[in-house]
C-alpha positions as CSV (number, residue, x, y, z in Angstrom):
1,X,0.0,0.0,0.0
2,X,2.9,2.3,0.4
3,X,3.5,2.4,-3.3
4,X,-0.1,3.5,-3.9
5,X,0.4,6.4,-1.5
6,X,3.6,7.6,-3.3
7,X,2.1,7.6,-6.7
8,X,3.3,5.9,-9.8
9,X,7.1,5.6,-10.1
10,X,8.6,6.6,-13.4
11,X,11.6,4.7,-14.7
12,X,14.8,6.6,-14.9
13,X,15.2,8.0,-18.4
14,X,18.8,8.9,-17.8
15,X,20.8,6.2,-16.0
16,X,23.3,7.3,-13.4
17,X,26.9,8.0,-14.6
18,X,30.2,7.6,-12.6
19,X,31.1,5.8,-9.5
20,X,27.5,5.7,-8.2
21,X,26.4,3.8,-11.3
22,X,29.0,1.1,-10.8
23,X,28.1,0.7,-7.1
24,X,24.3,0.8,-7.8
25,X,23.9,-2.5,-9.6
26,X,20.2,-3.4,-9.9
27,X,19.5,-6.7,-8.2
28,X,17.3,-7.8,-11.1
29,X,20.4,-8.5,-13.4
30,X,22.0,-11.8,-13.4
31,X,25.8,-12.1,-13.3
32,X,25.8,-13.1,-16.9
33,X,23.9,-9.9,-17.9
34,X,26.2,-7.8,-15.7
35,X,29.3,-9.3,-17.4
36,X,27.7,-8.7,-20.8
37,X,27.0,-5.0,-20.0
38,X,30.5,-4.5,-18.6
39,X,31.9,-5.9,-21.8
40,X,29.6,-3.6,-23.9
41,X,30.7,-0.7,-21.7
42,X,34.4,-1.4,-22.3
43,X,33.8,-1.8,-26.0
44,X,31.9,1.6,-26.3
45,X,34.6,3.3,-24.2
46,X,37.2,1.9,-26.6
47,X,35.2,3.1,-29.6
48,X,35.0,6.6,-28.1
49,X,38.8,6.6,-27.5
50,X,39.4,5.5,-31.1
51,X,37.0,8.1,-32.5
52,X,38.8,10.8,-30.4
53,X,42.1,9.7,-31.8
54,X,40.8,9.7,-35.4
55,X,39.2,13.1,-34.9
56,X,42.5,14.5,-33.6
57,X,44.4,13.0,-36.5
58,X,41.9,14.5,-39.0
59,X,42.1,17.9,-37.3
60,X,45.9,17.8,-37.7
61,X,45.5,16.7,-41.4
62,X,43.1,19.7,-42.0
63,X,45.5,22.1,-40.3
64,X,48.4,20.8,-42.5
65,X,46.4,21.1,-45.7
66,X,45.3,24.6,-44.8
67,X,48.9,25.6,-44.1
68,X,50.0,24.2,-47.5
69,X,47.2,26.2,-49.2
70,X,48.1,29.3,-47.3
71,X,44.8,29.5,-45.5
72,X,45.4,31.4,-42.3
73,X,43.0,31.7,-39.4
74,X,42.5,35.4,-40.4
75,X,41.7,34.5,-44.0
76,X,39.3,31.8,-42.8
77,X,37.6,34.3,-40.4
78,X,37.3,36.8,-43.3
79,X,35.8,34.1,-45.6
80,X,33.4,33.0,-42.9
81,X,32.4,36.6,-42.2
82,X,31.9,37.3,-45.8
83,X,29.8,34.1,-46.3
84,X,27.8,34.9,-43.2
85,X,27.1,38.5,-44.4
86,X,26.1,37.1,-47.8
87,X,23.6,34.7,-46.1
88,X,22.2,37.6,-44.0
89,X,21.8,39.9,-47.0
90,X,20.1,37.3,-49.1
91,X,17.7,36.2,-46.3
92,X,14.0,37.0,-46.7
93,X,14.0,38.8,-43.3
94,X,16.8,41.1,-44.3
95,X,15.2,41.9,-47.7
96,X,11.8,42.7,-46.0
97,X,13.5,44.8,-43.3
98,X,15.5,46.6,-46.0
99,X,12.4,47.3,-48.1
100,X,10.5,48.6,-45.0
101,X,13.4,50.9,-43.9
102,X,13.7,52.2,-47.5
103,X,10.0,53.0,-47.5
104,X,10.2,54.6,-44.1
105,X,13.2,56.7,-45.3
106,X,11.3,57.9,-48.4
107,X,8.3,58.8,-46.2
108,X,10.5,60.6,-43.8
109,X,12.2,62.5,-46.6
110,X,8.8,63.5,-48.0
111,X,7.6,64.6,-44.5
112,X,10.7,66.6,-43.8
113,X,10.5,68.2,-47.3
114,X,6.8,69.1,-46.6
115,X,7.7,70.5,-43.2
116,X,10.6,72.5,-44.7
117,X,8.3,73.9,-47.4
118,X,5.6,74.8,-44.8
119,X,8.2,76.6,-42.7
120,X,9.5,78.5,-45.7
121,X,6.0,79.5,-46.7
122,X,5.2,80.6,-43.1
123,X,8.4,82.6,-42.9
124,X,7.6,84.3,-46.2
125,X,4.1,85.0,-45.0
126,X,5.6,86.6,-41.8
127,X,8.0,88.6,-43.9
128,X,5.2,90.0,-45.9
129,X,3.2,91.2,-42.9
130,X,3.0,94.9,-42.3
131,X,4.5,94.5,-38.8
132,X,7.6,92.8,-40.2
133,X,7.9,95.3,-43.0
134,X,7.7,98.2,-40.5
135,X,10.3,96.5,-38.3
136,X,12.6,95.9,-41.4
137,X,12.3,99.6,-42.3
138,X,13.2,100.7,-38.8
139,X,16.2,98.4,-38.8
140,X,17.2,99.8,-42.2
141,X,16.8,103.4,-40.9
142,X,19.0,102.7,-37.9
143,X,21.6,101.0,-40.1
144,X,21.7,104.0,-42.4
145,X,22.0,106.4,-39.5
146,X,24.9,104.4,-38.0
147,X,26.7,104.1,-41.3
148,X,25.9,107.0,-43.7
149,X,28.3,105.9,-46.4
150,X,27.2,103.1,-48.7
151,X,28.8,99.9,-47.6
152,X,30.7,97.6,-49.9
153,X,28.8,94.6,-48.4
154,X,31.7,93.5,-46.3
155,X,30.4,94.1,-42.8
156,X,33.6,92.9,-41.1
157,X,35.9,95.6,-42.5
158,X,34.3,98.9,-41.7
159,X,36.6,101.7,-42.7
160,X,37.4,104.3,-40.0
161,X,38.8,106.8,-42.4
162,X,37.6,109.1,-45.2
163,X,38.3,108.7,-48.9
164,X,41.5,110.8,-48.6
165,X,42.8,108.6,-45.7
166,X,42.1,110.9,-42.8
167,X,40.5,109.3,-39.8
168,X,36.9,109.8,-39.2
169,X,36.2,112.0,-36.1
170,X,32.6,112.1,-34.9
171,X,31.4,115.5,-33.8
172,X,28.7,116.0,-31.3
173,X,25.4,117.1,-32.8
174,X,25.1,120.8,-33.4
175,X,28.9,121.4,-33.7
176,X,31.0,121.8,-36.8
177,X,34.4,120.3,-37.5
178,X,37.3,122.7,-36.8
179,X,38.1,123.1,-40.5
180,X,34.6,124.2,-41.5
181,X,32.8,127.4,-40.5
182,X,29.2,127.4,-39.5
183,X,26.8,128.7,-42.2
């Protein structure tokens, strides 16, 4: 009845490995079956050892052939990287993503162009308003008062002398320069 209380026992899917497996010999095996299993175990371990040696020999052979062909680890890495990149770029997912990003880029370009055009139109509208024109005229007037001679367009090099090379001396309003007489 104890087995019914514990529930159904599932057989071990993965047998134990290591010392515990050797010591835990099921009692249901006969000595003949145990001897047969030990023999099979030794045979499989020998096969594993042989396969490991064959694999090591093949790896040495591959390395020697690559050396003779001049294939270096760096060349091999480059080739693998190139092959991997080619596989990525030819994949369906990459193509779909690329197409989607291209469409998004085109839409973004159109949107930015539209926004730029709208801003340009708005600035032009503001520039044509009476308030802006009045402000522009006032700035022009102030500019003319500050620099009565026509400028050459180069605002960085403002001449501080007259045409004959004499320095410009500003006179307070209502006074005349010393070389001129009042009218």
